[in-house]
N, C-alpha and C positions, 0 to 999 in steps of 0.2 A: 437685042432690043436696046435702044437708047432710052435711058430713064433720067429725068431731070430731078434735081433737088434744089429748091429755092427756100431761103430763110431770111427773115428780117428779125431784128432784135426786140422790137416792141409792136404792140397792137396798132399803134398809130402809123407805122411805116407801111409802105406799099410794095407788094411783090411784083407788080405788073411789068416793070422793066426786066427783072430777072426772067420772068416767065416768057416774055417776048423773045429774049435772047436764047433761051433754052429751046423754044419752039423753032426758031431759025436754025438751030443746030440739029434739028431732026428728032427731038425727044417726043416719043409717042405717049409717054406717061410722065407726069410731073407731080412730085410730092412737095407740098407747100407747108411751111411752118412759120408761125409768128411766136418765137420764143428766144430769149437771150441765149447766146452761145455758152455762157457760163452755167446754164441750167444743165444738170447731168441727165435729166429725163427729156429726151426729144422724141416724142412718140412717132412722128412721121418718119424721122430718120431710121428709127428701129424697125418700123413697118417696111420701109424700103429695103433695108438690108435683109430682113427675113424673106422677102419675096424675090430676091435675086436668083437668077439662074445662070448656068454656064454660058459664057459668051456675052452676057449683058454688059453694058457700059453705062456707068453713072456719069452724068455731066452736070457740072456746077458752074455758076457764073464766075465765082471767085473762091479761092481756098478758104478765106475766113468765113464763108457761108457754111462750110462743112465742119471746120474745127478751129478752136481758139489757140491750140498749142501744138507743137511738133509731136509731143507724146500722144495727144488725142488723135491727131491726123494719122499717125502710124497705127494706132489701135483700130481706127475705122478702116484703114487700108488693109490691115490683116483680115478683118471680117469680110471685106469685099473680095480679097484674093481667095479666101477659103471657099467662097461661093463660086469661084471660077470666073468672076467678073473683073472689070477694070474701072478706072475712073479717069476723068479728064476735066481740067479747068479751062474755061474759055478765056479767062484773063491772063493766066500764067501758062504759056505754051509748054514750058518744061514740065508742068505737072500733068503728066499723062502716063499712067501706070501700064498702058498698053504698048508703049514704045520703049525701045532699048535705052534711050537717054533718060526717059522718065523713071524707068526702073532703077537706073544707076543713081539718079538723084535721091530717090526714096531710100536706096540702100545706104547712101551717105548720111541721110537724115537719121536712119535707124542707128547707124554707128555712132553718130554724135549723141543721140538720145541715150544709148547704152553707156557711153563715156560719161555723160552727165550723171546718170544713175550711180555709176561706180564712184564718182567724185563725192556725191552726196553720202554714200555709204561710208566712204573713208573718213569724211569730215565728222559724221555722226559718231562713228566708232572712236575716233580720236577724242571727241568731246566727252563721250561717256567714260572713257578711260581716265581722262583728267578729272572729271567730276568724282568718280569713284576714289581716285587717289586723294582727293580733297575731302573725303568722308561723306559725300552725298550718296544716299541709298536710292535705288530704283525699285519700281514695283509698288504694289499697294502697301500702305502703312502696316507695320507689325501690329497684330492684335494685342500683344502682351508687351508691357514695358519690361525693362530688366528687373525691376523690383517684383513685378508679378511673376516673372519667370523663376526668380529665386523663391518666391512663396510657394509656387507649384512644387519645386524640388523639395522644399522643407516639409510640406504637407505629406508628400509621398514617402519621404524618408522617415516621417513620424508615424507611419502606419495607415494613412488614408489610402483608399483604393483609387485607381485612375478614374474609375467611373464616378466616385464621390467628388473628386477634385474637378472633373469635367462639369458635373452638375452645379458645383459651387460657382464656377466661372461662366456657366451657361455656354459651353462649347462642346464640340464633339470629342469623345475620348481620343481620337486620332491626333487631335491638336495637342493634347497633353502628352501623348507618346512622343510627338516630334519635339516638344519642349524638353522632355527628359533626355532625349538622344543628343540634344545640342548643348545641354548644361553639364 
């Protein structure tokens, strides 16, 4: 079954042109949405994907009606493919996951997206290493300053129990044990 998806970004915009084009393309059911593409929650899109069956074809007027980024497009395509369905854009003839050429283009997009992810990981890792080399610490702030850590060690060395020290500092005894192991 041919299923249409029409979306406009604001409540003021009109879906009628997209709906007319989708009907001309033979869509028997059309999901309509008036929500910005940057919104992560698109209820009609989610409903449409949930209802997909093997052999269905989603038809959109233009790719930017379905997704705002390559990554988002690939994620949506994965969900469509998992349902055994395909999608086609009326404005971009190459965007047809049911054709060999369309599949090839989507595979290239997926490769580019993966490459982009790897570059981001590499840059992030290099930045973290440089920051650590320059003394920047990551994670949540330490609960105890170096002076407090020394005080914990002194109290325990002078006979206070771990439980007493933990109560003094209002922390769990496991925190005191960790401090003792690291000092």
